[in-house]
Backbone as a ProteinNet text record, in pm:
[ID]
protein_1_A
[PRIMARY]
MSPPRDWISEFKADPRRSGIFLDFDGTISDIAPAPGGAGLHPRAAELLPGLARRYPLCVMSGRRAADVASLAGLAHIHYVGVHGMEWMEEEPRIDPEVLPHLPTIERAREELGAALPGLPGVTLEDKLITVSLHFREVPGEEDEALRLAEGLAMRLGLKVRRGRMTVELRPPVDIDKGTVLIRLAAAWRLRRALYAGDDLTDVDAFRGLRYMMKEGGFEGVAVAVLSPEVPIELEAVADLTVDGPDGLLDLLSRL
[TERTIARY]
7870.9	7741.1	7652.2	7524	7429.8	7316.5	7270.9	7167.5	7033.6	6945.5	6809.9	6745.6	6657.1	6604.6	6541.6	6466	6399.3	6439.5	6570.3	6620.7	6573.9	6556.1	6511.7	6372.4	6282.6	6148.1	6153.9	6243.4	6255.7	6307.4	6403.8	6451.8	6339.1	6266.8	6162.8	6046.8	6020.9	5909.5	5943.8	6071.3	6112.6	6235.3	6221.2	6340	6415.1	6346.4	6415.1	6502.9	6480.5	6565.2	6658.3	6673.7	6754.8	6861.7	6987.2	7094.5	7166.1	7211.3	7292.3	7427	7533.5	7669.5	7750.5	7816.1	7884.8	8026.4	8121.3	8253.8	8241.6	8346.7	8340.4	8416.7	8549.3	8629.7	8609.4	8574.5	8554.4	8419.1	8339.3	8208.2	8097	8101.7	8009.4	8087.9	8215.1	8301.8	8391	8416.2	8512.3	8653.2	8739.6	8877.8	8949.7	9022.3	9100.6	9249	9333	9476.9	9540.8	9490.1	9539.8	9421.7	9440.2	9327.8	9249.2	9317.5	9249.1	9159.4	9166.3	9088.7	8952.4	8919.2	8793	8674.4	8557.5	8434.1	8315.9	8208.7	8088.8	8035.6	8000.2	7942.4	7812.7	7791.6	7670.1	7541.2	7534.6	7413	7395.7	7505.4	7496.4	7442.4	7483.2	7433.1	7282.2	7229.3	7084.8	7012	7073.4	7004.4	7012.8	7129.6	7150.8	7062.8	7033.3	6944.1	6809.9	6751.6	6624.7	6639.1	6748.2	6771.8	6791	6863.1	6890.6	6765	6663.3	6536.3	6459.3	6488.4	6416.2	6494.9	6626.8	6709.2	6819.5	6862.2	6987.6	7100.3	7177.3	7276.6	7410.2	7514.4	7647.6	7747.7	7832.7	7945.1	8071.5	8141.2	8264.9	8380.8	8488	8597.6	8731.6	8835.2	8969.5	9012.6	8939.6	8967.6	8933.8	8982.1	8938.3	8787.3	8722.2	8576.3	8529.5	8597.7	8557.6	8579	8682.9	8712.3	8600.9	8561.9	8458.2	8323.9	8296.7	8171.6	8167.7	8281.8	8287.9	8273.2	8338.5	8330.4	8189.3	8124.4	7988.2	7889	7904.6	7822.5	7674.7	7638.9	7498.9	7460.2	7342	7291.4	7225.4	7199.5	7126.6	7201.9	7335	7419.2	7523.8	7550.2	7653	7785.8	7887.8	8018.2	8120.1	8185.4	8291.3	8418.8	8528	8652.8	8764.1	8872.3	8994.7	8961.8	8878.7	8843.6	8780.7	8709	8639.5	8701.6	8820.4	8889.2	8848.1	8762.3	8716	8573.1	8494.9	8359.2	8322.7	8215.5	8169	8053.6	8065.9	7952.3	7937.4	7945.4	7953.5	8087.7	8188.1	8321.6	8380.8	8493.9	8551.3	8589.5	8564	8599.3	8687.1	8803.8	8894.7	8864.5	8860.5	8836	8941.8	8899.8	8996	9105.2	9075.9	9175.1	9293.8	9270.6	9374.2	9469.6	9421.7	9496	9637.9	9661	9798.1	9898.6	9851.5	9941.4	9975.2	9916.4	9940.8	10087.4	10160.5	10303.1	10383.3	10349.3	10419.7	10386.5	10261.3	10223.5	10298.8	10317.5	10392.6	10537.5	10596.2	10733.4	10739.2	10640.6	10636.5	10621.4	10539.9	10518.6	10650.3	10725.6	10852.9	10951	10957.5	11052.8	11012.6	10882.3	10837.3	10865.5	10839.8	10865.5	11011.5	11100	11243.3	11286.3	11212.7	11248.8	11191.5	11093.1	11024.3	11115	11218.9	11304.5	11364.5	11376.4	11427.1	11320.4	11195.1	11083.5	11010.5	11070.4	11008.7	10871.7	10775	10639.1	10549.2	10606.4	10526.1	10485.7	10360.4	10312.2	10271.7	10281.6	10249.3	10115	10023.1	9894.2	9889.4	9871.1	9869.2	9724.9	9677	9541.4	9541.7	9655.1	9674.9	9676.5	9572.2	9560.2	9640.6	9651.6	9730.2	9811.9	9905.5	9983.8	10001	9984.2	9983	10079.5	10132.8	10208.8	10124.1	10111.9	10035.6	10132	10117.6	10207.8	10130	10006.4	9924.1	9993.3	10059.3	10119.7	10257.5	10314.1	10445.6	10441.4	10365.3	10350.1	10480.9	10582.8	10712.4	10778.7	10730.9	10786.4	10712.1	10616.9	10534.8	10619.2	10710	10787.6	10869.3	10929.1	11011.2	10924.4	10806.8	10715.8	10668.7	10637.9	10595.7	10708.8	10829.6	10944.3	10965.5	10957	10975.1	10867.6	10740.2	10630.1	10634.7	10662.6	10665.3	10780.8	10895.1	11006.6	10976.3	10913.5	10875.9	10772.1	10673.8	10569	10629.1	10722.3	10784.2	10865.8	10938	11025.5	10947.8	10835.7	10760.8	10640	10610.8	10496.4	10363.8	10359.5	10236.7	10183.5	10060	10002.1	10024	10041	10051.1	9935.1	9873	9756.5	9766.7	9752.2	9752.6	9616.4	9617.4	9495.3	9517.3	9427.1	9439.3	9550.9	9667	9784.8	9831.6	9809.1	9854.2	9901.4	9979.7	10011.3	9999.5	9937.7	9904.9	9963.5	10015.1	10057.2	9950.6	9908.3	9799	9829.3	9758.6	9780.9	9748.5	9811.1	9785.5	9661.3	9545.5	9419	9324.7	9232.3	9136.7	9010.7	9026.9	8915.7	8922.5	8812.7	8806.8	8662.7	8638.2	8502.8	8404.1	8451.9	8363	8322.7	8417.4	8382.6	8288.6	8309	8220.4	8082.5	8077.4	7947.4	7868	7933.9	7866.5	7813.8	7896.5	7855.3	7735.7	7739.8	7630	7502.8	7516.4	7397.9	7326.9	7403.3	7343.5	7279	7348.7	7295.1	7168.5	7161.7	7045.3	6939.6	6965.5	6872.2	6833	6932.6	6906.5	6879.2	6798.3	6772.5	6841.9	6887.9	6955	7038.9	7137.9	7221.3	7285.5	7309.2	7386.2	7516.7	7626.5	7753.7	7810.8	7855.8	7915.6	8052.7	8150.6	8285.1	8366.8	8490.3	8571.2	8715.7	8751.4	8892	8910.4	9036	9065.8	9008.1	9006.8	8951.2	8802.2	8736	8593.3	8567.4	8669.4	8655.5	8624.5	8681.2	8651.8	8502.5	8442.1	8298.4	8217.5	8259.2	8190.8	8199.4	8315.8	8329.5	8236	8216.9	8122.8	7981.6	7940.2	7808.4	7798.8	7901.9	7901.3	7890.2	7963.5	7958.4	7816.2	7750	7613.9	7516.4	7537.2	7449.8	7466.7	7589.2	7613.4	7550.6	7545.5	7483.2	7332.1	7274.4	7132.1	7046	6931.7	6836.1	6881.5	6973.5	7026.9	7055.8	7028.4	7056.8	7152.4	7252.6	7349.7	7361.2	7390.5	7411.1	7544.5	7644	7777.7	7793.9	7821.1	7826.8	7968.4	8031.5	8162.8	8143.6	8203.7	8195.2	8318.4	8297.4	8408.5	8475	8605.2	8687.4	8807	8891.1	9009.9	9103.8	9094.2	9185.5	9125	9000.3	8936.1	9011.8	9041.6	9114.2	9028.9	9092	9018.3	8958.3	9023.1	8970.8	8832.5	8808.6	8678.5	8571	8600.3	8502.6	8468.1	8567.1	8546.3	8447.3	8436.2	8348.5	8222.5	8198.4	8079.5	7957.9	7840.2	7714.5	7678.5	7702.1	7666.4	7783.9	7795	7892.5	7820.5	7871.3	7816.8	7934.9	7909.5	8015.1	8029.6	8125.1	8158.8	8050.5	8075.3	7975.9	7840.5	7839.1	7709.9	7629.7	7697.8	7627.7	7570.4	7647	7595.7	7476.4	7483.5	7374.6	7249.7	7267	7151.4	7086.1	7168.6	7115.8	7045.6	7110.4	7051.7	6922	6910.7	6789	6666.8	6688.1	6575.5	6521.1	6596.5	6550.4	6469.9
8016.6	7978.2	8100.6	8076.9	8184	8124.4	8195.8	8138.8	8134.7	8044.6	8044.8	8181.6	8216.4	8352.5	8395.9	8307.3	8342.9	8242.1	8230.9	8126	8143.4	8266.8	8287.4	8228	8249.5	8191.1	8039.1	7983	7837.8	7780.5	7846.7	7802.9	7806.6	7917.3	7933.5	7837.3	7799.7	7709	7563.6	7529.2	7388.9	7383.7	7426.9	7444.5	7315.6	7203.7	7081.5	7025.8	7066.6	7023.4	7135.9	7238.6	7355.3	7373.3	7347	7352.4	7486	7524.1	7644.8	7601.7	7632.2	7596.1	7724.8	7742	7867.2	7842	7916.6	7925	8001.8	7996.9	8065.7	8198.7	8192.9	8314.4	8404.4	8529.7	8624.6	8614.1	8515.5	8491.7	8514.1	8440.3	8467.4	8511.2	8540.1	8595.8	8699.2	8808.5	8904.9	8846.8	8879.7	8832.8	8894	8809.2	8854.8	8849.3	8930.5	8929	8793	8715.5	8580.8	8485.9	8355.1	8260.8	8255.1	8271.1	8260.2	8377.4	8484	8603	8610.6	8512.1	8516.8	8480.2	8525.7	8490.5	8505.7	8437.3	8445.4	8588.6	8636.4	8770.2	8777.1	8883.4	8890.6	8873.6	8928.3	8912.3	8767.6	8697.8	8556.5	8474.9	8510	8438.4	8453.6	8565.5	8587.9	8519.2	8520	8475.2	8324	8264.5	8125.8	8023.3	8039	7939	7925.9	8038.1	8031.8	7966.3	7995.7	7931.1	7779.9	7740.8	7598.5	7520.6	7586.6	7517	7491.8	7568.8	7554.1	7478.3	7502.8	7448.9	7358.2	7256.9	7190	7293.4	7306.5	7412.6	7354.7	7388.3	7336.1	7450.6	7453.3	7546	7466.4	7506.8	7442.1	7537.2	7484.5	7572.3	7503.3	7583.4	7529.5	7498.3	7546	7516.8	7372.3	7325	7195.6	7199.8	7086.3	7081.8	7124.2	7075.7	7111.7	7260.2	7317.4	7459	7544.5	7514.1	7596.5	7574.2	7451.5	7426	7506.4	7515.7	7592.4	7741.6	7791.2	7932.9	7972.7	7886	7916.3	7896.7	7787.3	7764.7	7747.3	7696.8	7685.5	7539.9	7505	7368.8	7353.5	7225.6	7191.2	7233.8	7243.5	7279.1	7170.2	7132.9	7034	7107.6	7062.1	7127.9	7039.6	7097.4	7029.6	7110.4	7043.8	7113.1	7071.6	7146.3	7121.2	7095.7	7182.8	7179.5	7045.8	6981.3	6858.1	6732	6741.7	6621.5	6579.8	6658	6627	6677	6610.8	6656.1	6622.4	6684.6	6662.6	6564.1	6460.9	6376.4	6395.6	6288	6307.4	6368.3	6338.2	6394	6411.8	6480.3	6499.2	6366.3	6355.4	6235.5	6276.6	6212.7	6238.5	6140.4	6189.4	6101.8	5991.2	5863.6	5752.9	5763.7	5829.3	5843.5	5929.3	6011.8	6104.2	6038.1	5941.5	5887.8	5840.8	5769.3	5723.4	5836	5957.8	6069.3	6152.9	6119.6	6202.1	6202	6088.8	6095.9	6191.8	6201.1	6294.3	6438.5	6464	6597.9	6632.4	6535.3	6558.8	6597.8	6531.7	6565.9	6708.1	6744.1	6879.9	6981.2	6948.5	7037.6	7062.5	6956.7	6971.4	7057.4	7035.2	7110.3	7257.4	7284.2	7423	7492	7422.7	7480.4	7515.4	7429.4	7455	7574.7	7601.1	7711.4	7845.3	7846.1	7970.4	8079.1	8046.6	8155.3	8240.4	8185.2	8261.9	8340	8332	8403.5	8482.5	8588.9	8663.4	8717.7	8691	8738	8638.9	8537.4	8431.5	8332.6	8291.2	8198.9	8066.2	7961.9	7826.5	7786.4	7740.1	7688.8	7539.5	7464	7318.4	7270.9	7205.9	7152.5	7000.2	6937.7	6793.9	6733.3	6762.8	6708.1	6790.3	6919.9	7010	7100.7	7170.9	7269.1	7392.1	7511.4	7635.4	7737.3	7819.2	7937.1	8060.8	8147.5	8271.6	8389.2	8476	8591	8721.5	8725.4	8846.1	8965.7	8944	9054.8	9092.4	9006.9	9037.2	9001.2	9076.5	9040.8	9037.3	9104.3	9100.2	8963.6	8874.6	8739.7	8639.7	8688.6	8597.5	8509.1	8566.7	8489.1	8380.1	8413.4	8314.3	8203.4	8239.7	8138.7	8043.8	8099.7	8016.5	7924.6	7979.8	7898.6	7780.8	7807.7	7702.5	7595.3	7637.6	7541.8	7460.1	7525.3	7453.9	7354.7	7391.3	7298.7	7175.4	7196.1	7083.1	6994.7	7057.2	6980.2	6891	6944	6865.4	6749.7	6776.7	6674.8	6565.6	6602.5	6506.7	6447	6495.8	6443.1	6493	6618.3	6679.2	6779	6822.7	6928.7	7061.5	7167.1	7301.8	7384	7462.6	7540.5	7681.3	7780.2	7919.9	7957	8049.5	8107.2	8255	8318.4	8460.6	8481.5	8528.1	8554.5	8429.7	8313.6	8187.5	8095.7	7995.6	7884.2	7757.8	7656.5	7536.2	7412.1	7321.5	7189.2	7089.6	7005.3	6912	6776.7	6671.6	6538.7	6535.7	6445.5	6434.3	6350.7	6400.3	6330.6	6422	6362.8	6440.8	6467.3	6543.2	6583.9	6734.7	6802.6	6947.1	6987.9	7115.2	7162.3	7122.3	7112.5	7073.4	6927.2	6837.1	6694.6	6668.2	6739.1	6719.2	6778.2	6892.6	6950	6853.1	6791.3	6693.5	6576.9	6526.8	6411.7	6446.1	6562.1	6600.3	6630.5	6695.2	6724.6	6595.6	6491.3	6362.9	6297.5	6299.5	6235.6	6304.9	6436.4	6512.6	6525.8	6467.9	6470	6612.9	6698	6837.3	6855.2	6952.2	6992	7123.1	7192	7320.9	7351.4	7437.6	7476.4	7611	7681.2	7804.9	7778.5	7827.7	7824.4	7965.8	8011.4	8143.6	8132.7	8200.1	8198.9	8315.6	8326.2	8444.5	8412	8283.1	8248.7	8148.7	8120.1	8028.1	7889.7	7841.8	7708.3	7702.1	7817.2	7819.5	7804.3	7826.5	7798	7648.7	7562.3	7419.1	7393	7462.6	7444.9	7494.9	7606.5	7654.2	7549.3	7484.1	7378.9	7262.4	7232.4	7126.9	7159.3	7284.2	7326.8	7310.7	7353.6	7346.3	7201.1	7111.6	6970.3	6915.9	6945	6893.9	6956	7080	7142.6	7078.8	7044.2	6977.6	6839.4	6773.2	6641.1	6650.4	6766	6789.3	6776.4	6846	6838.5	6908.1	7001.1	7068.1	7213.8	7303.3	7445.1	7491.1	7567.7	7616.5	7767.4	7825.1	7969.3	7989.3	8041.2	8063.1	8210.1	8236.1	8373.3	8404.2	8504.4	8550.7	8665	8650.8	8752.6	8842	8964.4	9050.8	9121.2	9143.3	9222.1	9268.9	9356.4	9398.5	9283.5	9170.4	9059	8945.1	8958.7	8845.2	8810.6	8681.8	8644.9	8663.5	8712.3	8739.4	8611.7	8496.7	8370	8338.9	8375.6	8348.7	8438.1	8566.2	8661.3	8629.3	8579.5	8553.7	8441.3	8345.4	8229.8	8233	8344.4	8356	8397.9	8357.1	8404.7	8541.6	8557.9	8680.7	8724.8	8854.5	8906.3	8991.5	8987.5	9069	9135.9	9245.2	9320.2	9272.8	9184.3	9140	9057.5	9013.9	8934.8	9003.4	9135.3	9204.2	9192.6	9203	9186.6	9046.7	8945	8808.3	8790.6	8843	8827.1	8900	9013.5	9079.4	8985	8915.7	8823.2	8704.4	8644.8	8529	8563.7	8687.7	8725.8	8719.7	8724.6	8717.7	8575.6	8477.5	8339.2	8302.4
8285.3	8340.1	8351.3	8349.3	8377.8	8459.2	8562.4	8649.8	8580.1	8625.3	8570.6	8590	8499.2	8493.1	8624.8	8687.9	8813.2	8919.7	8942.8	9031.5	9174.9	9220.6	9358.5	9379.1	9284.6	9295.9	9293.9	9211.8	9205.1	9336.5	9397.1	9528.3	9630.9	9635.3	9737.7	9717.2	9591	9563.5	9594.4	9595.5	9612.9	9704.4	9829.1	9913.3	9945.5	9961	10001.8	9890.4	9766.4	9654.4	9608.2	9693.2	9658.1	9765.2	9730.2	9827.8	9830.4	9949	9967.1	10022.6	9948.4	9986.6	9999.9	10114.5	10143.5	10192.5	10137.6	10196.7	10328.5	10411	10541	10538	10538.7	10548.9	10426.8	10452.6	10344.6	10277.5	10321.7	10260.4	10361.9	10473.4	10584.3	10708.2	10687.8	10791.1	10724.2	10792.2	10739.6	10750.5	10653.3	10655.8	10775.7	10850.4	10965.1	10930.3	10997.7	10969.3	10990.1	11088.3	11115.2	11123.8	11089.7	11087.5	11217.9	11331.6	11459.1	11491.6	11413.2	11444.5	11378.1	11297.3	11223.1	11311.7	11272	11341.6	11246.9	11276.6	11193.8	11192.5	11073.5	11059.4	11141.3	11219.1	11302.4	11222.9	11102.6	11021.8	10977	10952.2	10915.3	11032	11152.9	11271.2	11285	11239.6	11246.2	11131.6	11011.8	10891	10867.8	10890.6	10849	10921.5	11050.4	11112.1	11042.2	11000.4	10928.6	10792.8	10722	10593.2	10610.5	10716.3	10738.6	10772.1	10822.3	10847.7	10718.7	10615.4	10488.9	10383.2	10377.6	10269.7	10325.1	10249	10283.7	10276.7	10384.1	10391.2	10436.3	10363.4	10390.3	10391.6	10493.2	10497	10465.2	10359.8	10316	10342.3	10399.4	10436.9	10417.2	10405.5	10410.6	10552	10651.2	10791.2	10825.1	10939.6	10990.1	11012.8	10994.4	11006	11144.6	11249.7	11385.5	11411.8	11351.9	11368.2	11308.9	11185.4	11122.4	11190.3	11237.1	11309.1	11438.8	11506.2	11630.9	11604.8	11499.2	11467.1	11424.6	11345.8	11301	11415.1	11487.4	11605.9	11577.9	11460.2	11421.2	11400.6	11445	11428.6	11291.2	11253.9	11130.5	11004.9	11014.8	10901.4	10883.8	10759.5	10728.4	10714.7	10787.4	10784.3	10713.7	10613.1	10539.2	10555.8	10592.3	10617.1	10522.6	10527.4	10451.7	10304.3	10248.6	10105.7	10064	10155.5	10119.9	10174.9	10233.1	10280.8	10421.1	10485.1	10620.7	10635.9	10721.5	10747.5	10890.3	10938.6	11075.5	11077.1	11159.6	11196.8	11347.7	11425.7	11569.7	11606.7	11525.6	11541.5	11402.1	11389.7	11255.9	11191.3	11061.8	10986.2	10868.1	10856.9	10745.7	10634	10511.1	10396.8	10394.2	10381.7	10383.7	10277.4	10166.4	10060.2	10103.5	10203.4	10250.8	10349.8	10426.4	10539.8	10506.8	10394.2	10367.5	10348.8	10324.5	10295	10418.9	10533.2	10651.6	10696.5	10688	10725	10636.8	10508.8	10420.5	10457	10492.3	10537.4	10666.5	10753.7	10876.7	10845.3	10747.6	10708.9	10652.6	10569	10515.2	10627.6	10726.1	10840.3	10914.4	10936.1	11007.1	10926.8	10795.8	10714.8	10702.6	10690.2	10685.1	10817.9	10928.1	11059.3	11077.7	11027.6	11039.8	10955.3	10846.8	10757.2	10800.8	10891.2	10927.8	10984.1	11062.4	11112.1	11000.6	10880.7	10767.9	10695.1	10743.1	10681.6	10789.6	10840.6	10950.8	10913.6	11003.6	10981.2	10912.5	10845.7	10784	10893.1	10893.4	10996.1	10933	11013.2	10970.5	11029.4	10944.3	10991.7	10967.2	11074	11069.1	11076.8	10969	10967.4	10971.5	11007.1	11011.7	10872.2	10792.7	10657.8	10557.9	10584	10500.6	10592	10531.7	10606.3	10517	10576.3	10497.9	10553.7	10463.3	10501.3	10474.2	10573.4	10561.4	10559.4	10458.7	10448.3	10435.2	10485.2	10474.9	10541.5	10654.7	10726.8	10672.6	10585.5	10525.1	10376.8	10296.1	10154.3	10077.8	10129.3	10062.4	10066.2	10153.9	10165.3	10076.5	9995.8	9915.8	9824.4	9749.7	9653.3	9722.5	9835.2	9905.7	9965.3	10018.3	10072.1	9961.5	9845	9732.4	9686.1	9678.5	9635.7	9730.2	9859.7	9959.4	9946.7	9938.3	9931.3	9802.5	9690.5	9563.4	9557.4	9615.6	9619.5	9702.2	9817.7	9902.7	9834.2	9770.4	9702.4	9594.6	9518.3	9412.8	9471.3	9577.7	9635.2	9708.2	9772.7	9853.7	9781.3	9660.8	9588.3	9639.7	9684	9733.7	9631.6	9652	9570.7	9641	9563.9	9619.5	9565.6	9653.9	9613.6	9669.3	9581.1	9623.2	9679.2	9775.5	9829.1	9853	9924.7	9954.1	10055.2	10005.3	10088.1	10162.2	10102.2	10158.8	10047.3	10086.7	9998.7	10082.7	10026	10101.7	10035.4	10117.6	10072.5	10115.3	10019.7	10046.4	9983.7	10025.8	9968.7	9819.4	9744.9	9600.6	9571.4	9614.3	9592.3	9515.6	9442.6	9363.4	9444.4	9550.6	9636.6	9650.1	9623.1	9640.6	9666.3	9675.8	9704.7	9595.3	9472.6	9362.9	9371.2	9396.7	9404.2	9520.2	9631	9746.8	9719.5	9653.7	9618.4	9531	9433.1	9346.2	9428.5	9520.3	9602	9690.2	9755	9843.5	9764.5	9651.2	9569.9	9529.1	9495.8	9459.7	9581.9	9695.3	9816.2	9863.9	9848.5	9893	9783.3	9666.7	9553.3	9516.8	9507.9	9475.1	9326.7	9295.9	9156.8	9121.8	9223.2	9201.2	9324.7	9306.8	9420.2	9394.2	9501.9	9501.9	9575.7	9519.7	9591.1	9592.3	9710	9723.3	9787.4	9727.4	9783.1	9730.7	9781.2	9750.9	9715.5	9698.2	9682.7	9568.4	9536.6	9426.6	9449.3	9573.6	9599	9568.4	9566	9534.9	9385	9303	9160.2	9140	9224.2	9215.1	9234.2	9330.1	9352.8	9234.2	9174.6	9054.7	8943.6	8930.5	8829.9	8860.2	8988.5	9025.5	8981.2	9000.7	8952.4	8801.2	8731.1	8584.7	8536.8	8602.8	8565.7	8577.8	8690.2	8710.3	8610.5	8575.5	8476.8	8339.6	8304.3	8176	8172	8289.8	8296.5	8274.6	8300.7	8274.7	8398.5	8398.2	8507.5	8634.3	8621.3	8739.4	8704.5	8799.8	8781.5	8890.2	8853.1	8949	8946.2	9061.6	9073.8	9145.9	9074.5	9128.8	9165	9292	9341.8	9390.1	9331.9	9376.5	9475.2	9592.2	9696.8	9682.8	9638.7	9598	9715.6	9697.6	9788.4	9707.6	9762	9686	9652	9723.1	9701.9	9620.6	9577.3	9510.2	9382.2	9359.1	9237.3	9113.2	9007.6	8884.3	8826.6	8853.1	8800.7	8856.5	8982.3	9044.2	8985	8977.2	8924.5	8779.2	8704.3	8561.6	8536	8628.2	8603.9	8689.7	8758.4	8842.9	8761.2	8808.7	8751.1	8805.7	8935.3	9005.2	9090.1	9113.5	9207.6	9311.5	9433.7	9542.4	9612.5	9680.3	9748.5	9892.8	9913.4	10047.7	10113.2	10238.5	10310.2	10321.9	10340.6	10352	10222.5	10108	9981.6	9966.3	10007.5	10000.1	10092.8	10213.3	10308	10261.5	10190.8	10129.7	10028.6	9948.8	9849.3	9915.5	10014.7	10082.4	10155.2	10201.7	10273.2	10182.7	10051.2	9957.8	9945.8	9998.6	9997.3	10119.8
[MASK]
+++++++++++++++++++++++++++++++++++++++++++++++++++++++++++++++++++++++++++++++++++++++++++++++++++++++++++++++++++++++++++++++++++++++++++++++++++++++++++++++++++++++++++++++++++++++++++++++++++++++++++++++++++++++++++++++++++++++++++++++++++++++++++++++

């Protein structure tokens, strides 16, 4: 993909048809050693309210929708959680397609929890809809954590997804950041959109932009937020790259 030549001017000239979609961790928040330690970047707290008054703005996260809404703490923003499988209305709403798979996720949660004593330093994150193993603090346990998750996924009929120093088990449904981006862009009648992220799950959103561009009448700008851990797959399919959350916020400030 390549962005339109003067995409910033096009966004500013037609803000209500120009969407801004942002990942949370590592994008508008610095990466923390554990999921509970993250917080909205101070510059994002200053910048995003003004952007949300001009543009349709959505924060998409692998976190629960209520969790990311609480961490961001900003009004007039659409919050999507668990990679598109949950969103915030008056309260969190789980996609109906996911509901039949929750008992299987519960079984995976129990089996992973029982295995954790054999993986010192690996932590379990329970998102109700998915369950993840985090090995950022013990990278030497990565292979064993992956083996455990992949074995469970095969046996229980779940999907397994790699992330930054994590592996996640999720329901076998075709819902991701890209499918949700397509749905929201249609509902909001967008003509263009920017998506910024830093992880493998954000490649799905880039694919969503590409799909809409191929359909015609739509322009997309895919922004990879770089760090020492950014996956090469994300950088390879991005239109633009920026250095960390500060680089992204410098870019967004131009809008």
